[in-house]
N, C-alpha and C positions, 0 to 999 in steps of 0.2 A: 333467418337461419344462418346465412353467411355472415351477417353483421355480428351475431353472437359468437361465432367461431373466431372472427377477427378480434373481438374484444378479449376472448379467452387467451388467444395467442399473445396479444398485447400485454395482458396481465402476467403471463409467464415471463415475458421479457422484462417487465418492471421488477418482478421478484429476482430474476437472474441478474439484474443490475444492482439491486439493493443488497442482496446477501454478500457479494464480494466487497461492496463498499463498506458494509458494517464490519466485516471481519478485518479488513485492512485498517480501517480507521480505528477500531478498538485496539488492535495490536499496537499501532503507532502511538496512540494516546497513552497506552500502558507503558510502552518502552520509553517514550520521551519523558513522561512524568516520573518514572522510576529513576531516570538519570538526573532529572532536576532535583529530586529529593536527596540524592547522594552524589552531588557534583564532584566532590573530592575524589571519590573512587573512579568516577567516569573519566576525569582528567588523567588519572594514572593509566587507565585502560587504553585511552587514545594514544598516550605517549608510548605505550608498549608496542604499538604497531611499527614505530620507527620509520614512518613514511614521509613525514614532513618535519620541518624545523620545530624546535620546542615551543617557541612563541606562537607559531601558527597552530600547533596542536592544542595549546591552552585555549586560544581563541575559538577554535573549532569545537572544543569540548563544551565551552560555555554557550555557543550559539546553536549547535546541532539539535539538542533536545527540544529547544523552543521551536525550531523549524519543523521537527517531527510532529509535535503537538498541533502547531498551527496548520500544517498541511492536512493532517488527519481531520481536524475540526472543519476545515473548509470543504474537504471531500464529503464529509458526513452531512453537513447542512446544505450542500449544493451551491454554495457561493464560490465562484471562480473554480468550479469543479475541475475543469480541464487543466487549468494551471496547477491546481493542487495535485492532480494525478501526475502531471509531468514532473513536478518537484519530487514526488514520492518515487517515481520511476528512476529519476537521476540518482536519488539517494540510494535506492536498492542496487543499482548498477555499480555505483562507487563502493558500497559496502561489500558487494560480491567480489569485485576486483581486489579490494584490500584483503578480504578474507582468503581469497585464492592465493594472493602473493605471500601472505604470512604462512599459509599451509605449505606452499612450495618451498619456502625458506626453512621449514621445519621448526618454526617458533611455536612454543606452547604457551599461549597467552589467553586470558579471558577476552572474549570478543567485545564486551562492553554493550552487548545488545539488551540484555535483561540482567537483573541482579542474580548473582551466583545461586542464591537460595530459592530463586523463583521456580515454580512448578513448570514453567515454559522454557527453562534453561536448556533442556535437552534438545529443543528445536533449533538452537543456534550454536550448539557446541560442535566444533570441528567441521568435517565435510557436510554433515547434516544441515548446518547453517547455510551452506550454499544452495542446497536443495530447497530449503525453506524460502530463501530469497527468490529463487526462480519460481516457486509456487506463488509467492506474493505478486511477482511480476505478471504471471499468468492470470491471477485474480483481477489485477488492474486492467489487463487487456480484455477480459470477459466483461468487466464493469463498463468499459468504454463501448464495446460492441453491443452489449445488451441495452445500454442506455440509448444508443442511436436507434436500435430496432424498436424500442418501446416508444420513441418519439415519432416514428414514421408509421402511423396507423393509416392503412389504406381506407379511402372512402368506400362505402358500400356501393354496389352497382346501382344503376338508375332504377332498375325494377324493385330494388329493396327500399328505395326512397319514396315509392308510391307512383312513380311514372312508369308507363308501359310502352310508350312510343318515343320517337326521336325528339 
C-alpha cells in the first residue's frame, strides 16, 4: 500500500517536471524559430533597445535565436538539461532587465520576442512581458524542483519488501 502511494507521488512529480518543461521549451522553440525566419526584422528590434554597440547588436541578433532553439531542444530531450535550464534562466533574466530598462526610459519599441502578428504577442507587450518572463522563470524553477523530487523515490519499508524482522 505504501509503495503504491509512493509511486503515485513520484508520478505526480514526473508530471510536475514535464509540464513546465514542455511549456517553456515549446515557447522558446517558437520564439527562436520565428526570429530565425525573419532575421532582418529581429536585427532591427534588437538595435531599437539601444543597449549595446551596433556591431554587437547585429551579432547578438544572429546568434540569440539559435541559442533559444538549442537550449529549448536540450531542455526538452533531457540532454544537458541542467545546463539548458541555466542558459534559459540567464536569457530570461537579461530579457527582463532589458525590457525593464526600456520601459523605464519610456521607449515604445517592439520587444522582438515574437512576431507582431502572433497571437502570443500580447504576452510580451509592455509590462505584461516582464510578468511573462517571471512566470517562465518560475516554471523553470518548478521543473528543476519537481525533477529532483521525481528522481528521489524512497525505497519501501522492509515490511513491504517481504521481510518482517531485522
